[in-house]
C-alpha positions as CSV (number, residue, x, y, z in Angstrom):
1,M,67.7,104.7,87.2
2,V,70.1,106.6,89.6
3,K,70.8,103.5,91.6
4,I,71.8,101.5,88.5
5,L,74.0,104.3,87.1
6,V,75.6,104.7,90.5
7,S,76.3,101.0,90.8
8,L,77.8,101.1,87.3
9,T,79.9,104.1,88.2
10,I,81.2,102.3,91.3
11,I,82.2,99.4,89.2
12,L,84.1,101.7,86.8
13,V,85.8,103.8,89.5
14,V,86.8,100.9,91.7
15,N,88.3,99.1,88.7
16,K,90.2,102.2,87.7
17,F,92.0,102.4,91.1
18,L,92.2,98.8,92.1
19,K,92.7,97.2,88.7
20,K,90.5,94.3,89.8
21,L,87.5,93.8,87.6
22,S,86.2,90.9,89.7
23,L,86.3,92.9,92.9
24,S,84.8,95.9,91.2
25,L,81.8,93.9,90.0
26,L,81.3,92.3,93.4
27,I,81.2,95.8,95.1
28,G,78.9,97.2,92.4
29,T,76.6,94.2,92.7
30,I,76.4,94.5,96.5
31,V,75.6,98.2,96.3
32,L,72.9,97.7,93.8
33,A,71.3,94.8,95.7
34,F,71.1,96.6,99.0
35,W,70.2,100.0,97.6
36,T,67.2,98.6,95.7
37,G,65.9,97.4,99.0
38,Q,66.5,93.7,98.7
39,S,66.6,91.7,101.9
40,I,69.6,89.5,102.7
41,N,67.5,86.4,102.1
42,T,66.4,87.7,98.7
43,I,69.9,88.6,97.8
44,A,71.1,85.1,98.7
45,E,68.2,83.5,96.8
46,I,68.8,85.6,93.6
47,T,72.6,85.0,93.7
48,W,72.2,81.2,94.3
49,D,69.6,80.8,91.6
50,R,71.8,82.5,89.0
51,F,75.0,80.8,90.1
52,M,73.4,77.3,90.0
53,S,71.6,77.7,86.7
54,M,72.4,75.3,83.9
55,D,73.2,78.1,81.5
56,N,75.7,79.6,84.0
57,A,77.5,76.2,84.3
58,F,77.8,75.8,80.5
59,L,78.8,79.4,80.0
60,S,81.6,79.1,82.5
61,L,82.7,75.8,80.9
62,I,82.8,77.4,77.5
63,I,85.0,80.3,78.8
64,V,87.4,77.7,80.3
65,L,87.5,75.6,77.1
66,V,88.1,78.6,74.9
67,I,91.2,79.6,76.9
68,W,92.4,76.0,77.1
69,L,92.0,75.5,73.3
70,S,93.9,78.8,72.7
71,S,96.8,77.6,74.9
72,Q,96.8,74.1,73.4
73,M,97.1,75.4,69.9
74,E,100.0,77.7,71.0
75,K,101.9,74.9,72.8
76,A,101.3,72.4,69.9
77,G,103.1,74.8,67.5
78,I,100.0,75.4,65.4
79,M,100.3,79.2,65.6
80,N,103.9,79.3,64.6
81,D,103.3,77.0,61.6
82,L,100.3,79.0,60.6
83,V,102.3,82.2,60.6
84,R,105.1,80.8,58.4
85,T,102.5,79.4,56.0
86,L,100.8,82.8,55.6
87,K,104.1,84.7,55.2
88,A,105.0,82.3,52.4
89,S,101.7,82.8,50.6
90,L,100.8,86.5,51.0
91,S,101.9,89.9,49.9
92,F,103.7,92.3,52.3
93,K,100.5,94.2,53.2
94,G,98.5,91.1,53.2
95,S,100.7,89.5,55.8
96,L,100.5,92.7,58.0
97,I,96.7,92.3,58.0
98,V,96.4,88.5,58.2
99,L,99.1,87.7,60.8
100,P,97.5,89.7,63.7
101,A,94.0,88.8,62.4
102,V,94.8,85.1,62.6
103,I,96.1,85.4,66.1
104,G,92.9,87.3,66.8
105,L,90.8,84.2,66.1
106,L,92.0,82.9,69.4
107,P,90.8,85.1,72.3
108,M,93.9,85.0,74.3
109,P,94.2,87.8,77.0
110,G,97.0,90.0,75.8
111,G,97.2,88.1,72.5
112,A,98.6,91.2,70.8
113,L,101.9,90.4,72.4
114,F,101.9,87.1,70.5
115,S,101.2,88.8,67.2
116,A,103.5,91.8,67.7
117,P,106.8,89.9,66.9
118,L,105.1,88.3,63.9
119,V,104.2,91.7,62.5
120,D,107.7,92.9,63.3
121,D,109.3,89.9,61.5
122,S,107.1,90.6,58.4
123,D,108.9,94.0,58.0
124,E,112.3,92.4,57.2
125,E,113.5,95.6,55.5
126,K,112.4,97.7,58.5
127,K,110.5,100.2,56.3
128,I,107.7,100.8,58.8
129,E,108.1,102.9,61.9
130,P,107.5,101.1,65.3
131,I,104.6,103.4,66.0
132,E,102.9,102.3,62.7
133,K,103.5,98.7,63.5
134,T,102.0,99.2,66.9
135,R,98.8,100.6,65.4
136,I,98.6,97.9,62.7
137,N,99.1,95.0,65.2
138,Y,96.6,96.5,67.7
139,W,93.8,97.3,65.2
140,F,93.9,94.1,63.0
141,R,94.2,91.9,66.1
142,H,90.7,93.0,67.1
143,I,88.7,92.9,63.9
144,W,86.9,89.7,64.9
145,E,85.4,90.9,68.2
146,Y,82.1,91.7,66.7
147,T,81.4,88.3,65.0
148,W,83.7,85.5,66.2
149,P,81.8,83.1,68.5
150,L,84.8,82.2,70.7
151,Y,85.1,85.6,72.2
152,P,83.8,85.7,75.8
153,G,82.3,89.2,75.2
154,L,80.1,87.9,72.4
155,I,79.2,84.8,74.3
156,L,78.1,87.0,77.3
157,T,76.2,89.3,75.0
158,S,74.3,86.2,73.7
159,D,73.4,85.3,77.3
160,I,72.3,88.8,78.3
161,S,70.3,89.6,75.1
162,G,68.8,86.2,74.6
163,L,70.1,86.1,71.0
164,H,71.7,83.0,69.6
165,I,75.4,83.0,68.8
166,Y,74.8,82.5,65.1
167,Q,72.5,85.6,65.1
168,L,75.3,87.7,66.7
169,M,77.8,86.3,64.2
170,L,75.7,87.4,61.2
171,L,74.8,90.7,63.0
172,G,78.4,91.6,63.6
173,L,79.9,90.6,60.2
174,P,79.3,94.0,58.5
175,I,81.1,95.7,61.4
176,T,84.1,93.3,61.1
177,L,84.3,94.0,57.3
178,A,84.0,97.8,58.0
179,S,86.8,97.4,60.6
180,L,89.0,95.6,58.0
181,V,88.5,98.3,55.3
182,T,88.8,101.2,57.8
183,G,92.1,99.7,59.2
184,Y,93.5,99.4,55.7
185,F,92.6,103.0,54.8
186,F,94.1,104.6,57.9
187,F,97.1,102.3,58.6
188,L,98.2,100.5,55.4
189,R,97.2,102.6,52.4
190,K,100.3,104.7,52.4
191,I,102.8,101.9,53.3
192,P,104.8,101.0,50.2
193,Q,104.4,97.4,48.9
194,V,107.5,95.2,49.2
195,S,108.3,92.8,46.5
196,G,110.2,89.7,47.4
197,E,110.6,86.1,46.5
198,K,108.1,83.8,48.2
199,T,109.1,80.4,49.6
200,A,106.9,77.3,49.4
201,A,104.5,76.9,52.3
202,E,105.5,74.1,54.6
203,H,102.0,73.3,55.9
204,H,98.5,73.4,54.5
205,F,96.5,76.4,55.8
206,L,93.2,74.5,56.1
207,K,94.8,71.7,58.2
208,L,96.3,74.3,60.5
209,I,93.0,76.0,61.2
210,S,91.1,72.7,61.5
211,P,90.6,73.0,65.3
212,I,88.8,76.3,64.7
213,T,86.7,74.9,61.8
214,I,85.8,71.9,63.9
215,V,84.3,74.1,66.6
216,I,82.2,76.0,64.1
217,T,81.2,72.8,62.1
218,V,80.2,70.8,65.1
219,Y,78.2,73.8,66.5
220,A,76.4,74.3,63.2
221,I,75.6,70.5,62.8
222,L,74.2,70.2,66.3
223,L,72.2,73.3,66.0
224,I,70.6,72.4,62.6
225,F,70.2,68.6,62.9
226,F,70.0,68.0,66.6
227,P,68.0,71.1,68.0
228,G,67.0,69.1,71.1
229,I,70.6,69.4,72.4
230,S,70.3,73.2,72.6
231,K,67.1,72.9,74.7
232,L,69.2,71.5,77.6
233,S,71.4,74.7,77.2
234,K,72.0,77.0,74.3
235,Y,75.7,76.7,75.1
236,L,75.9,72.9,74.9
237,P,76.5,72.7,71.1
238,M,79.4,75.1,71.4
239,T,80.8,73.1,74.4
240,I,80.7,69.9,72.4
241,G,82.4,71.7,69.5
242,L,85.2,72.9,71.7
243,L,85.8,69.5,73.2
244,A,85.9,67.9,69.8
245,A,88.4,70.4,68.6
246,M,90.7,69.8,71.6
247,L,90.4,66.0,71.1
248,S,91.2,66.3,67.4
249,L,94.2,68.6,68.1
250,Q,95.6,66.2,70.7
251,I,95.4,63.3,68.1
252,M,97.0,65.5,65.4
253,R,99.7,67.0,67.6
254,P,99.8,65.4,71.1
255,L,101.0,67.4,74.1
256,T,103.1,66.0,76.9
257,K,101.7,65.7,80.4
258,E,103.8,68.7,81.5
259,K,102.3,70.9,78.7
260,W,98.8,69.8,79.5
261,K,99.4,70.7,83.1
262,S,100.3,74.2,82.2
263,V,97.2,74.4,79.9
264,L,94.7,73.1,82.4
265,L,96.0,75.0,85.5
266,S,95.8,78.4,83.8
267,K,94.9,81.1,86.2
268,K,93.5,83.2,83.3
269,A,90.7,80.7,82.9
270,L,89.6,80.8,86.5
271,T,89.8,84.6,86.6
272,M,87.7,85.0,83.5
273,V,85.1,82.5,84.8
274,L,84.9,84.5,88.1
275,I,84.3,87.7,86.1
276,V,81.6,86.1,84.0
277,I,79.8,84.7,87.0
278,L,79.8,88.0,88.8
279,V,78.6,89.8,85.7
280,R,75.6,87.3,85.5
281,I,74.8,87.9,89.1
282,Y,74.9,91.7,88.6
283,G,72.6,91.2,85.7
284,A,70.2,89.1,87.8
285,F,69.7,92.1,90.2
286,I,69.1,94.3,87.2
287,E,66.3,91.9,86.1
288,A,65.0,91.3,89.7
289,R,61.7,92.6,91.1
290,L,61.8,95.3,93.7
291,P,60.3,94.6,97.2
292,G,57.1,96.3,96.0
293,G,56.8,93.8,93.1
294,T,57.8,96.2,90.3
295,L,60.5,95.2,87.9
296,L,63.6,97.4,88.3
297,M,63.9,97.8,84.5
298,E,60.3,99.0,84.2
299,Q,60.8,101.5,87.0
300,M,63.9,102.7,85.1
301,R,62.0,103.2,81.9
302,V,59.4,105.3,83.8
303,E,62.1,107.5,85.3
304,L,63.7,108.1,82.0
305,N,60.4,109.0,80.4
306,N,59.8,111.5,83.2
307,V,63.2,113.1,82.9
308,G,63.2,113.2,79.2
309,I,66.7,111.7,78.5
310,P,66.7,110.2,75.0
311,L,67.2,106.4,75.2
312,I,69.6,106.5,72.3
313,I,72.0,108.6,74.4
314,L,72.2,106.0,77.1
315,V,72.6,103.2,74.5
316,L,75.6,104.9,73.1
317,V,77.2,106.5,76.2
318,I,76.9,103.8,78.9
319,P,78.7,101.0,76.9
320,F,81.3,103.5,75.6
321,I,82.3,104.7,79.0
322,S,82.2,101.2,80.4
323,G,84.6,100.1,77.6
324,I,87.1,102.9,78.2
325,T,87.2,102.3,81.9
326,T,87.3,98.5,82.0
327,G,89.4,97.9,78.8
328,V,88.0,94.5,78.3
329,S,84.9,93.3,76.3
330,V,83.5,91.1,78.9
331,G,83.7,94.0,81.4
332,F,81.7,96.5,79.3
333,V,79.2,93.9,78.2
334,G,78.5,92.8,81.8
335,A,78.4,96.3,83.2
336,S,76.3,98.0,80.5
337,M,74.4,95.4,78.4
338,P,71.9,94.5,81.0
339,I,71.0,98.2,81.4
340,V,70.8,98.7,77.6
341,I,68.6,95.7,77.0
342,S,66.3,96.6,79.9
343,L,65.7,100.0,78.2
344,L,63.8,98.2,75.4
345,G,61.2,96.8,77.8
346,S,60.2,93.3,78.6
347,S,59.3,92.1,75.0
348,P,61.1,94.1,72.3
349,N,60.6,93.1,68.7
350,L,63.6,91.4,67.0
351,S,64.6,94.2,64.8
352,H,64.8,96.7,67.7
353,L,66.7,94.2,69.8
354,L,69.3,93.5,67.0
355,S,69.7,97.2,66.3
356,T,70.3,98.1,69.9
357,V,72.7,95.2,70.6
358,I,75.0,95.9,67.6
359,L,75.0,99.7,68.4
360,A,75.7,99.2,72.0
361,F,78.3,96.5,71.4
362,T,80.2,98.5,68.7
363,F,80.3,101.7,70.8
364,G,81.3,99.7,73.9
365,F,84.1,98.0,72.0
366,M,85.3,101.3,70.6
367,G,85.6,102.4,74.2
368,V,87.7,99.3,74.8
369,M,89.9,100.2,71.8
370,L,90.5,103.7,73.2
371,S,91.1,102.4,76.8
372,P,94.6,103.1,78.2
373,V,94.1,100.0,80.4
374,H,93.5,97.7,77.5
375,V,96.1,94.9,78.0
376,C,96.7,94.4,74.2
377,L,97.5,98.1,73.7
378,I,99.8,98.1,76.7
379,V,101.8,95.0,75.7
380,T,102.0,96.1,72.0
381,N,103.4,99.5,73.1
382,E,105.8,97.8,75.4
383,Y,107.0,95.5,72.7
384,F,107.6,98.2,70.1
385,K,108.8,100.7,72.7
386,T,106.3,103.3,71.5
387,N,104.3,106.1,73.2
388,L,100.9,105.1,74.5
389,A,99.3,108.5,73.9
390,K,100.4,108.6,70.3
391,S,99.1,105.1,69.7
392,L,95.7,106.1,71.1
393,T,95.6,109.4,69.1
394,A,95.9,107.5,65.8
395,I,93.1,105.1,66.8
396,I,90.6,107.9,67.2
397,P,89.8,108.5,63.4
398,P,89.0,104.9,62.6
399,V,87.1,104.5,65.8
400,L,84.9,107.5,64.8
401,V,84.3,105.9,61.4
402,L,83.2,102.6,62.8
403,M,80.9,104.4,65.2
404,A,79.3,106.2,62.2
405,V,79.0,102.9,60.3
406,A,77.4,101.2,63.3
407,A,74.9,104.0,63.7
408,V,73.8,103.9,60.1
409,Y,73.7,100.0,60.2
410,A,71.7,100.0,63.4
411,A,69.2,102.6,62.0
412,V,68.6,100.4,58.9
413,I,68.0,97.3,61.1
414,W,65.6,99.3,63.4
415,F,63.3,100.2,60.6
416,I,63.3,96.9,58.8
């Protein structure tokens, strides 16, 4: 147990000082591998097997395709048209919620910077203080993290936990709804409604979000009617859905060669893939057998029982601290979720697995929301020229509410 926690601490500390999550994961993995007594040959074998697995290939491809689709939609002008359509159709408070939330459907790194000017433009009469707009943009930009299948953190959670994406989507939906209600109560309830004359929408909303609906529709059809496809890899249906969405968008709004070059050569995609691969290799050593033949996770369970530390404390604290330190979902999921899942033993029943996953994920993401190194928070504060500490202070109450909701929700699932 100590070895795992130390390796996790190393990941968090190195990332704090070097600001390189990939390097932090690499160092933490090396420490864990050698400290658990693995030989160089065994380390190479475990690393190679995980790197060359079919699931790893499709998972990496999905991460790349998600980032490409996000960039393609932006460069095709879909997002700008979508914003204008929503502003023409919604109330003032409605637009303040929906604009950052719609941008949040696309998991763009630092995407809050894309939605910040849209929130600012909605406040044409400048009745809202910049600090309030910072909180609104930051909070509602992230309400989909618990349920939207395009987010790398959710995809990685599916891989580590063994749960299907659709299971995680349904599992996280109540937390997304709670996040929406909580955000309204804390950030929008006291803001006065603005009455104004609405203009006719220039574009049809459903047509604008068609790339997103194509992904989900193709994924669902393949999963239900062609289950054999998912036997090759559970990520293959989502991969096909993303490719179909990109093709349909190119037909609907074709990009030039120059724009496609900037989409396909994105450094963000390569960086994210590297992080995901390192996270999976780290998880492989968590799951590996020790030189004596004992599973590392089983040894950890024995140690915890001997010390008497309640498992629930670890399920809450490890993801939360990981989230605060890394400031990114895929970081806390990769660093903490293998440990959390291993605490359940080798064959947990479904209700216990679902309960633990949603509790750990929510607490981990609440850590991300409170992280001073969260890119979305940093760019939003920079755009509105607001104080980082004041922005974080206002986030604490809704974070505590969501934690309480997740705890009650997880308890109900556990005892079903």
